[in-house]
C-alpha positions in Angstrom: -14.4 -41.6 -11.2 -11.5 -42.2 -9.2 -8.9 -39.6 -8.8 -5.0 -40.6 -7.8 -2.7 -38.0 -6.3 0.7 -37.5 -5.4 1.5 -37.9 -1.4 1.8 -34.2 0.2 4.3 -32.8 2.2 3.8 -32.4 5.6 1.4 -29.3 5.6 -1.3 -27.3 7.6 -4.8 -28.2 7.0 -5.5 -24.6 5.8 -3.1 -24.9 2.9 -5.2 -27.9 1.3 -7.1 -26.9 -2.1 -9.4 -28.7 -4.5 -10.5 -26.7 -8.1 -13.3 -28.7 -9.8 -13.9 -26.8 -13.0 -14.1 -26.3 -16.8 -11.5 -23.3 -16.8 -8.6 -23.5 -19.2 -5.0 -23.3 -18.7 -2.3 -22.0 -20.3 1.7 -23.2 -19.5 5.1 -21.5 -18.8 8.5 -23.4 -19.9 9.9 -20.5 -17.5 10.8 -23.4 -15.1 12.0 -27.2 -16.2 11.7 -28.1 -13.1 7.8 -26.9 -12.0 5.4 -27.6 -14.0 4.0 -23.6 -14.1 -0.1 -23.2 -15.1 -2.5 -20.4 -14.5 -6.2 -21.0 -15.0 -9.0 -18.5 -15.9 -12.1 -18.9 -17.8 -12.6 -19.3 -21.4 -13.2 -16.1 -22.3 -10.7 -14.2 -19.9 -7.3 -16.8 -20.5 -6.2 -13.9 -23.0 -5.9 -11.5 -19.5 -3.9 -13.9 -17.4 -0.8 -13.7 -19.6 0.8 -11.2 -17.4 0.4 -13.7 -14.6 1.9 -16.3 -16.3 4.6 -14.0 -17.7 5.7 -12.8 -13.9 5.1 -15.8 -12.1 7.5 -18.4 -13.1 10.4 -16.0 -12.6 9.2 -14.2 -9.4 9.5 -18.1 -8.2 12.3 -19.0 -9.9 13.9 -15.8 -7.9 12.5 -16.8 -4.6 14.5 -20.1 -5.2 17.7 -18.5 -5.7 17.5 -15.6 -3.0 16.3 -18.3 -0.2 18.7 -20.8 -1.8 16.3 -23.2 -1.0 14.5 -25.0 -4.1 10.3 -24.5 -3.9 9.5 -28.2 -2.6 6.7 -29.1 -5.0 6.8 -30.2 -8.6 4.1 -28.2 -10.0 2.7 -24.6 -9.4 -0.6 -23.8 -10.2 -2.5 -20.3 -10.3 -6.1 -19.8 -10.9 -8.6 -16.8 -11.6 -11.9 -17.1 -9.5 -14.5 -15.3 -10.7 -15.7 -13.8 -6.6 -13.7 -14.4 -4.1 -13.5 -12.6 -0.9 -10.1 -13.1 0.6 -9.2 -11.4 -2.5 -6.0 -14.1 -2.5 -5.2 -17.3 -1.2 -1.3 -19.0 -0.8 -3.0 -22.9 -0.8 0.4 -24.8 -1.2 0.9 -25.6 -4.7 -2.9 -24.4 -6.0 -2.7 -20.3 -5.3 -6.4 -18.9 -5.9 -7.3 -15.5 -7.1 -10.0 -13.0 -7.2 -10.2 -12.0 -10.8 -9.9 -8.6 -10.2 -6.1 -8.7 -8.7 -5.4 -11.5 -11.3 -6.2 -10.6 -14.9 -5.0 -7.9 -17.0 -6.4 -6.3 -20.5 -3.1 -4.0 -21.2 -5.9 -2.1 -23.7 -8.4 -1.6 -20.6 -6.4 -1.9 -17.5 -4.8 0.5 -15.6 -0.8 0.6 -14.8 -1.9 0.7 -10.8 -4.0 -3.0 -11.6 -0.8 -4.0 -13.2 1.5 -3.3 -10.1 -1.4 -4.9 -8.2 -1.5 -7.4 -9.8 2.6 -8.0 -9.5 2.2 -7.0 -6.1 -0.5 -9.8 -5.2 1.3 -12.4 -7.1 4.7 -12.0 -5.5 3.3 -11.8 -2.2 1.6 -15.1 -2.5 4.6 -16.8 -4.4 6.7 -15.6 -1.2 4.1 -17.3 0.6 5.3 -20.8 -0.1 8.3 -20.3 1.9 6.9 -18.0 4.7 3.7 -19.5 5.7 3.7 -22.7 3.4 7.2 -24.3 4.4 7.3 -23.0 7.9 4.1 -22.1 9.5 3.3 -20.1 12.8 2.5 -22.1 15.3 -1.0 -20.2 16.3 -2.9 -17.5 14.7 -1.7 -14.6 17.1 1.7 -15.0 15.3 0.1 -15.0 12.0 2.0 -11.3 11.2 4.9 -13.6 10.8 3.3 -14.9 7.7 2.1 -11.9 6.2 5.0 -9.3 7.5 7.8 -11.4 6.1 5.2 -12.1 2.7 4.3 -8.2 2.5 8.4 -7.3 2.1 9.6 -10.3 0.5 6.8 -10.0 -2.3 8.3 -6.3 -2.8 11.5 -7.9 -3.8 9.9 -10.2 -6.4 8.7 -7.4 -8.2 11.8 -5.6 -8.2 13.1 -8.3 -9.5 10.6 -8.6 -12.7 9.7 -4.7 -13.0 12.8 -2.8 -11.9 12.0 0.1 -13.0 9.0 0.5 -11.4 11.6 0.9 -8.0 9.3 -1.5 -5.8 11.8 -0.9 -2.6 11.3 3.1 -3.0 7.6 2.4 -3.4 7.4 0.2 -0.3 7.6 3.6 1.9 5.2 4.9 0.4 2.8 2.2 0.3 3.2 0.4 3.4 5.4 2.7 6.0 3.7 5.8 5.5 0.2 4.2 6.0 1.1 2.1 8.3 2.8 5.0 10.6 -0.6 7.0 9.9 -2.4 3.2 11.6 0.5 2.9 14.4 -0.3 6.9 15.8 -3.8 6.5 16.7 -3.8 6.1 21.1 -5.4 2.1 20.3 -3.4 0.7 19.1 7.9 -2.9 13.2 11.9 -4.2 11.0 13.1 -5.1 7.6 16.6 -5.7 7.3 17.8 -9.1 7.2 21.3 -10.5 7.4 22.8 -12.4 4.4 22.8 -15.3 6.7 19.2 -15.8 7.4 18.1 -16.3 4.1 20.0 -20.3 4.3 18.4 -20.8 8.0 15.1 -22.3 7.3 14.0 -23.5 10.9 11.4 -25.9 11.3 10.8 -26.5 8.0 7.6 -28.6 7.6 6.7 -27.7 11.0 5.6 -24.5 13.1 7.1 -21.8 14.5 6.7 -18.8 17.3 8.3 -15.4 16.7 11.2 -16.3 19.2 12.3 -19.3 16.7 12.8 -16.3 14.4 14.7 -14.1 17.1 17.5 -17.0 17.4 18.1 -17.7 14.6 18.6 -14.0 13.5 20.3 -13.5 16.2 22.5 -16.0 15.5 23.0 -15.0 11.8 23.4 -11.3 13.2 26.2 -12.5 15.2 28.1 -14.4 12.5 28.1 -10.9 10.5 28.9 -9.0 12.8 25.8 -6.9 12.8 25.1 -7.1 16.4 27.3 -7.2 19.3 27.6 -10.5 20.7 26.1 -9.3 24.2 23.0 -8.8 22.5 19.9 -10.3 21.0 17.4 -9.7 18.3 14.8 -10.9 20.9 16.0 -8.2 23.1 15.2 -5.5 20.1 12.3 -6.7 19.0 10.3 -7.3 21.7 10.3 -3.7 22.4 8.5 -3.6 18.6 5.8 -6.5 18.7 5.1 -6.3 22.3 4.1 -2.9 23.0 2.1 -0.6 21.0 3.1 2.5 18.6 6.6 3.5 17.3 8.6 6.7 18.7 9.7 10.2 17.1 13.8 10.8 17.6 14.2 14.0 18.8 17.5 15.4 17.3 18.6 18.6 19.5 22.4 20.1 18.0 24.8 21.8 20.3 25.1 25.4 19.9 28.4 24.7 17.7 26.2 21.8 16.0 29.2 19.1 16.3 27.0 16.9 18.9 23.7 16.2 19.2 21.2 15.0 21.9 18.8 12.2 21.1 16.1 11.5 23.0 12.5 9.1 22.2 9.0 9.3 22.6 5.7 7.7 21.4 4.2 9.3 18.5 0.4 10.0 18.6 -1.6 12.3 16.1 -3.7 13.0 18.8 -3.9 11.6 22.5 -6.9 12.1 25.1 -7.1 12.8 28.3 -6.2 9.4 29.5 -3.8 8.9 27.7 -0.6 7.3 29.2 2.4 9.3 28.8 4.3 9.2 26.0 7.4 8.9 27.4 6.2 5.6 29.1 7.1 4.2 26.2 10.9 3.1 24.6 12.1 1.2 22.1 15.3 -0.4 21.1 16.5 2.2 17.9 19.0 1.8 15.3 20.3 4.6 14.4 21.6 5.9 11.1 22.7 9.7 10.0 25.5 11.7 7.2 26.3 15.1 6.7 26.0 17.6 4.0 29.8 17.1 3.8 29.6 13.4 3.2 25.5 13.6 1.7 26.3 9.4 1.6 22.7 8.0 2.4 23.4 3.9 1.1 25.0 3.1 4.8 21.6 1.8 6.9 23.5 -0.3 9.0 22.9 1.1 12.6 26.1 3.1 13.2 24.9 3.0 17.1 21.4 1.8 19.1 19.3 4.2 21.5 18.5 1.7 24.1 14.7 1.1 25.8 16.5 1.5 29.1 18.2 5.2 28.0 16.8 8.6 28.9 19.1 9.7 25.7 22.1 9.8 23.7 24.6 11.9 22.2 26.4 11.7 19.0 29.6 13.5 18.7 32.1 14.5 16.1 29.0 16.0 13.5 29.8 19.2 11.2 29.5 23.0 12.4 26.5 24.6 12.9 25.9 25.5 9.5 25.4 22.0 8.0 23.2 19.7 8.2 22.3 16.7 9.5 19.8 13.6 8.5 18.8 10.6 10.6 17.1 7.3 9.6 19.0 6.9 5.9 16.4 5.5 3.4 14.0 5.0 5.9 15.1 1.6 6.8 14.4 2.3 10.4 10.3 2.7 11.7 10.1 5.5 13.3 10.2 9.4 12.9 12.7 12.3 12.7 12.1 16.0 14.2 15.1 18.2 14.3 15.6 21.7 16.2 14.1 24.5 14.0 18.1 25.3 13.0 18.6 21.8 11.5 15.3 21.9 9.7 16.0 25.0 8.2 19.3 23.7 7.2 17.3 21.2 5.3 14.6 23.2 4.0 17.8 25.5 2.3 19.4 22.4 0.7 15.7 20.9 -0.5 15.3 24.5 -2.6 18.9 24.9 -3.6 19.2 21.2 -5.2 17.2 19.1 -3.3 19.0 16.1 -5.3 22.0 15.9 -2.8 19.0 14.2 -0.9 18.4 11.0 -1.8 14.6 10.4 -2.7 13.7 7.9 -0.1 14.5 10.5 2.6 12.7 13.9 0.9 9.7 12.2 1.0 11.1 10.8 4.5 11.4 14.5 5.5 8.1 15.7 3.8 6.2 12.8 5.5 7.5 13.7 9.0 7.2 16.9 9.0 3.8 17.3 7.9 2.7 14.9 10.7 5.1 16.5 13.4 3.2 19.6 12.8 0.0 18.1 12.6 0.7 16.5 16.3 1.8 19.9 17.6 5.4 18.8 17.8 6.3 21.1 15.0 5.4 24.9 13.7 3.3 24.1 10.3 5.0 27.1 9.2 8.3 25.2 8.9 6.2 21.7 7.5 4.9 24.3 4.5 8.6 25.6 3.8 9.4 22.1 3.7 6.7 21.7 0.7 7.7 24.8 -1.2 10.7 22.7 -2.7 8.1 20.0 -4.6 7.8 22.8 -7.6 11.3 21.7 -8.6 10.6 17.9 -7.7 11.0 15.0 -10.1 10.5 11.9 -8.8 7.7 10.3 -8.0 7.8 9.6 -3.9 8.3 12.6 -2.9 5.3 13.8 -4.9 3.3 10.8 -4.1 4.3 11.4 0.4 3.3 15.3 -1.0 0.0 15.1 -2.8 -1.2 12.4 0.5 -0.4 15.7 2.7 -2.1 18.0 0.5 -5.8 16.7 1.7 -5.0 18.2 4.7 -4.1 21.6 3.7 -6.3 21.8 0.2 -7.4 25.3 1.1 -4.1 26.6 1.9 -2.2 24.6 -1.0 -5.0 26.5 -3.9 -3.2 29.6 -3.1 0.5 28.2 -3.4 2.7 28.8 -6.4 3.5 25.1 -5.8 0.2 24.2 -7.8 2.1 24.8 -10.9 3.8 22.4 -11.0 1.2 19.6 -11.0 0.8 20.8 -14.4 4.5 20.4 -15.9 3.3 16.6 -16.5 0.3 17.8 -18.5 -2.9 16.1 -18.7 -2.6 14.0 -21.6 -0.9 10.6 -21.1 1.6 8.5 -23.0 1.5 5.0 -22.6 5.2 4.8 -23.5 6.3 6.9 -20.5 7.5 4.7 -17.5 5.1 3.8 -14.5 6.5 6.3 -12.1 6.0 9.0 -14.6 2.4 8.0 -15.4 1.8 7.6 -11.6 2.8 11.5 -11.6 0.7 12.6 -13.9 -2.4 10.7 -12.4 -1.0 12.9 -9.0 -1.4 15.5 -11.2 -4.6 15.2 -12.7 -6.4 14.0 -9.9 -5.5 17.1 -7.9 -6.4 19.2 -10.9 -9.9 18.1 -10.8 -10.3 18.0 -7.1 -9.3 21.7 -6.5 -11.7 22.7 -9.3 -9.6 23.3 -12.2 -12.0 24.1 -14.8 -10.0 22.8 -17.7 -9.5 19.5 -15.7 -13.3 19.0 -15.1 -14.2 20.3 -18.8 -11.6 18.0 -20.1 -12.6 14.7 -18.3 -16.7 14.9 -18.8 -15.5 15.7 -22.4 -13.3 12.3 -22.7 -16.0 10.4 -21.2 -18.9 11.4 -23.3 -16.6 11.3 -26.1 -16.3 7.4 -25.2 -20.3 7.6 -24.9 -21.0 8.1 -28.2 -18.2 5.4 -29.5 -18.0 2.9 -26.0 -16.6 -0.1 -28.5 -13.4 2.4 -28.4 -11.3 1.4 -25.5 -8.5 4.3 -26.3 -10.3 7.1 -26.0 -9.3 7.4 -22.4 -6.0 6.0 -21.2 -5.9 3.5 -18.8 -3.9 5.3 -16.3 -5.9 8.3 -16.3 -9.6 6.2 -16.1 -9.8 6.5 -12.8 -10.0 10.4 -12.7 -12.2 10.9 -15.7 -15.1 8.3 -14.5 -15.2 9.7 -10.9 -14.9 13.1 -12.2 -17.1 12.9 -15.3 -20.1 10.8 -13.4 -19.5 13.9 -10.8 -20.1 16.7 -13.5 -22.5 14.7 -15.3 -25.5 13.2 -14.4 -27.9 10.1 -14.9 -26.8 9.6 -18.6 -23.5 9.4 -17.4 -23.8 7.4 -14.3 -26.1 4.8 -16.7 -23.4 4.6 -19.4 -21.1 3.5 -16.4 -24.0 1.2 -15.0 -24.0 -0.5 -18.5 -20.5 -0.6 -18.8 -20.2 -2.3 -15.6 -23.1 -5.2 -16.9 -21.1 -5.9 -20.4 -17.4 -6.0 -19.3 -15.8 -9.2 -19.2 -12.7 -7.5 -17.4 -12.5 -8.2 -13.8 -10.0 -5.0 -13.6 -12.4 -2.5 -15.3 -15.8 -4.0 -13.5 -14.4 -2.8 -10.3 -13.5 0.8 -11.6 -17.0 1.3 -12.9 -18.8 0.2 -9.9 -16.2 2.5 -7.5 -16.6 5.5 -10.3 -20.2 5.3 -9.5 -20.1 6.3 -6.0 -18.5 9.5 -7.1 -22.2 11.3 -8.5 -23.5 14.2 -6.6 -27.2 13.5 -7.0 -29.1 11.8 -3.4 -31.3 9.7 -6.1 -28.6 8.2 -8.0 -27.1 7.0 -5.2 -30.0 5.7 -3.8 -30.0 4.1 -7.2 -26.3 3.0 -7.1 -27.5 0.7 -3.3 -30.3 -1.1 -4.7 -29.0 -2.2 -8.4 -26.0 -3.8 -7.6 -27.2 -5.0 -3.7 -30.3 -6.0 -4.0 -30.2 -7.1 -7.1 -33.6 -5.9 -8.1 -35.7 -3.5 -9.4 -34.0 -1.6 -12.6 -32.6 -4.3 -15.3 -33.3 -7.4 -13.0 -31.8 -9.9 -15.3 -28.4 -7.8 -15.7 -28.0 -6.9 -12.1 -27.6 -10.3 -10.9 -24.1 -10.4 -12.3 -22.8 -8.4 -9.5 -20.5 -10.5 -7.4 -20.7 -10.8 -3.6 -17.4 -8.9 -3.6 -18.9 -6.0 -5.2 -21.9 -5.8 -3.3 -19.9 -5.3 0.0 -17.6 -2.4 -1.9 -21.0 -0.4 -2.8 -21.7 -0.3 0.7 -18.7 0.9 2.6 -18.6 3.0 -0.6 -22.0 4.3 0.3 -21.4 4.2 3.9 -18.4 6.3 3.3 -20.5 9.5 2.8 -22.4 9.6 6.1 -21.1 12.6 8.1 -18.7 11.0 10.8 -19.0 11.5 14.6 -22.4 12.2 14.7 -24.4 9.4 16.1 -27.6 10.7 15.6 -27.0 11.4 11.9 -25.7 8.3 11.5 -28.6 6.5 12.9 -30.6 8.6 10.3 -29.1 7.6 7.8 -29.1 3.9 8.7 -32.6 4.0 8.8 -32.8 5.4 5.7 -30.5 2.4 4.1 -32.6 -0.3 6.1 -36.0 -0.5 4.1 -34.1 -0.6 1.1 -31.8 -3.4 2.8 -34.8 -5.1 3.7 -36.4 -4.9 0.3 -33.1 -6.6 -0.6 -33.9 -9.5 2.0 -30.7 -8.8 3.7 -30.4 -10.0 7.4 -31.0 -7.7 10.5 -27.6 -8.6 11.7 -25.9 -7.0 8.5 -27.9 -4.0 9.4 -26.8 -3.6 12.9 -23.4 -4.4 11.5 -23.9 -0.9 8.7 -25.0 1.3 12.1 -21.7 0.1 13.8 -19.8 1.2 10.7 -21.3 4.6 10.8 -21.1 5.9 14.3 
């Protein structure tokens, strides 16, 4: 049998893919120029509707945004039962793992839907960033992934505008990367408008300096940068050295000017640490004042150069009015203030927090708590920042605050702010907005985590109700499933765990299977957790035939969840737990190299 193919465009070999399957597909009529199809197994094709709905819309949006058409006549997206990479941007044939591509509105959670939208948008962004222009070598891979990640939020914002994806990027990306880059061992997202129409080296390879050159041309034409400043001068300070700065703002006694300095931000340093002042960046500075309260101007009003020890900002308001730097947290640095300015900001948050934009409220919470953790700010001031959250109604500041509660959990139990979590309630309404449901999930998660009896009882009652009617998918709201499953299995016993395993084996919804498997690690019973390893990973013992349905990707997740329960930092303890695991994995015929890798993870 012969196959005949159209001539390919010039492309990197890693982007070539073939699929041979008996899968079925659904078509979209959104784009009359590109044949857009979504493929899945016959029994799961109805779960591909959401990807089929948003994929063509995002593709067309990117064509308009970049002012450059997608160059191929077709786009296929296919859901694979087991795919360790998660997703791959093969040109014209994007492959996905089922659990991050298929969506059942009756079973999958709102977060599952958001993940699917984000990954579909990310892989489609790669059709330009990575496929049309490819890094010359793997050391510039961040150009692929960094641009595709940022641009993916634009695509999601286009198809799901109520999700406020461009605010969500602060919580999901910026704050998380801040945590990683604040480690000792171990960058910007403003694009001049004309950059969209500049595609250097299309159908060819590039290095980061090619990008800097074309960004500089666009920035000079737009008047964003002075003619003597290049993007390379700025970006080399961010891409060729570790970490990021904290900018300290110290106002004059009368408040009308401020001295700004920078140093590398580290959560923890060691005796061998380089001086944090040895690192310097080109830092774009933006700010607003209490009188103006204009948070929309994110273009730098001045720059702190890597050659400067400090800069002075003048024309500030009197000392009784606050100033806030790094508007919309559009630049990659933390901000610390003198105590007086911190107190002015805290007073504003308590009096009327909505004067400050939601993104900057989240920034203030995140900066304050991390500055306190690193010893740059007194914890009293940082905790005073959190007190206003009792009146906060937006998701972003609450999500940021909840993430920081992990470090102050014991104090949080005694704070009146805990009452604010109850305001959104346990009972979920699927008609609520995505962000309202996210707030509710945070509330329920923390209520149960802090041992709130009503929350724990409600979770166990709902779960046992589901056990009595396993075919009724409406008993537990999809949004609250992660909390209910985990807490019910933790509070319950063998019957609750066995029921979760049965549901995992029989479910045909990939997102549900992944959630169930993750929730089974919540058990507090050691002997049940040992079974948790043996059943999915070994595919032996109890219900041998059914256990064989566990995917390779899920086996890896099980092992990492099991390892996550090992005490950290104690080498002897880690080795003893590894020794405990080795006979189990030897029973599974796992390779010795895998066992050695697990031991290294535990230490």
